[in-house]
Phi, psi and omega in degrees: 000138182263128180253117184286339180294327182289319181282342177083009180269118181297141178297325181298322182296319181290325179292335183280346183294310178297326179295320180294321180296322181292319180295321179297317179296320178296319180294320178295319179295323179294319179297314180298319178297322180296321179292319182291334179281346184283150172281172180298320181294318181293321178296320179296319177296319179297317180297320180294326178294319179295317179300319179300313180296323179293322177298319178296320178296319179299313179299319180295319179295317177300321179299314183288326174298317177300317179298318178296319177297319180294322179295324178291328179279352177084010184250005182283155176288160182304137180104343180281141175073020180287149177291161180299139180095350179282173183295323182295319182283331182300335180285345181280157182295321181269162179295333182258009179089355181270159181297150176291134181302152179287151175290160177303156181302324183292341183267358179288136183288116182297337183282350182284130183292146180286151177301137178077011178297139183089350180241000183248220180274183181292337179274359179090002179280124181297145176295316178249149178302144181295138178250126180302139180285147178204126184297334182275352177076013183270005178076018180255154183290139177271163178295138180272167184267060173087359179288336176078008182284324184229139180287166180291147183286136172276105188290334184263032183299146181237140176291146180271124179279147172282170178297322179293326177289325173296326177297325176297317181302314183288318188280316185270319183270344182053037176246153184283159168267109193292343180282349180260130180292315187225133176226129173253115184245103180256137179213162178217140179214155178239120178253127183236139171209153172226140182231135176246135184223132178281126181247126181249129177233095184167211181206163179267132175254130179060027178060016183218330185254126178265128178245120180148201182256139174244119183233155177248114177265147182222138178236126176244133186218141171240134173233115180255123182237128171245132184220155175237116178254116181256119182245141179222130181271118178282317176221187178283001178231346184238133178219149178236159179207160173222134183240122181244111180259152171234132192236136170241128182236140175224128179229143178239126184249125183236132180208148179272172178110006180295132180069016180084001181259127184292334184268005177253126186252157171220160184221166179210152181236154176220142180227148175207150174212136182188173174293147178266197179281115178285136180225150179218157185205175178227141181239142176226128180270104181289318181229137169266138185298134175234184178297334184248339185244149179275170171282128182230120183233129175258150182220151175224117185238146177235131178245131181258144180281063182276341177281169180290138184282147177279352184272141178085003176282126186271143174268132183238146175285124186266320182253121181294335180278347186227102180288345179284336187271110175232149181217150179291150179291335176205168181248140181284155175241005179215178180269336181088005185231150163281140172215157180236128182240125174250128184223162178219127179238145182230139181215137179225134182260125171234078189314122014260019181256141176238126176255139182213157179201161180205158175214143182212158177227127182247121178258116178267125183277129179300147183217143178266138180236144179287340179202124175243002183283145176257005181269130180297132178084003180242134178242130183222095177287147180192162171257131185243135175232104176279158186292147176285143189253130171252125183232141177210161181180177180189172181182189180217153178230147179238123179272116177284327181207188177291344186240348186231140178207158177231153183215158174219138183212158179232135177227149176220137178233130181248126179230119179288179182296146174279162181227148176232153180218123176283156181304126181081359181256196179240165184290142172226143183288149176265114183299138176079007182270355176286136184227153173226112182248131178221141183214151176245126188241133176245133184228151173229133182235134179227129178268117179283309176206191184290348180254320191252135175229147175244123180240117178249150182209150174229123179247131182246126179288139181251351181228161179298338181276000182250143174307150178304313177200157175226124177246129184213159176217140182231150181230078178288131178239120184254143180256000000 
């Protein structure tokens, strides 16, 4: 004989087991009976309602997977990728933030109208698949009114960029990827230009006739610069960097007039290499890109005159047979000025296209020099103020794949005339110092792996104040 008092199992609980089994069988039978009592149209409406709810769940799940990917990449808005039990997940219907599973088909209320009823066919089947409602019009599911079928919408969702689109951010916008703590960006470029200048040696007779020599001078120059830009992310919105360039310059000066003959030319070369102007900056991300808003990053950069100054370099006669041929004793590797640049860049991803633009203002701080004269044996102290530069531009990039993209951009820089001031005097403008530089840049970006990217570019000058071309390649490595 079995004694239930010893096992501690109440007699009433055991007696309830057959009763529960009977109720379960009755409920299943009732559900089956409810389905069998429905007409074909009612069954079809019920099926469409279930399909609609499943579509909403699929969209919601895709949304949450995107948010998790973004949180892992460090670009998600606050609250994405939070652990279970956190405040962000607590707002979701399920304990883990996922939608609550749908009830079985037999438990759906047959009296509930199917989605799109009255707008579809006579059987109640919608002509078009039901689209979840969303006040923002983005095709994403809106929060439900307590039904628990779909989780609440993350309003600040951000599109996930491909690796090639991230390469565009670094190469074209020169802004950091804030999800990476440390980036070493090494690059090398060659800047080439040639200038031809008409040189007159003589005088005008009767204000109409020129008496003397007319020569055409030409200068060809290559400037090779290798630099290392080190960027470090302080937070998910603030990043700092320092850029150290090293410059090699070679110039060839060609001019006619050798031996007193205008059609006989002679030339001279000059070379220099030294550190360039070191610059450092700070970036702040005002806006993180969302479906409706662009990525907006502000920057503040300071450049120090660590390179050799162009002022006080003397011009020397190189060829004893040609008094027209003069060349500098050395070539500068810096501007000689401190400057501060404030910039703002905007970027928006429309996969596979990325649109970007930027604007900046550079303030050049006036500086006094002990000698600005280029004449041998002459010393001319002065204070020099070169013009402040306004630069703007924009472009587009197209991602061919997750690893490759191409871009095209246009930039223009406007610089007013420079001014000089002798000790105790007032500023006077330097004739011909106003410049307008414009360039068209073509770029190719290739992602080698998750750490290394190769960015190549060719820039073509569009005005006489711009180098003929600049060819460069960069190798940003992120940790």
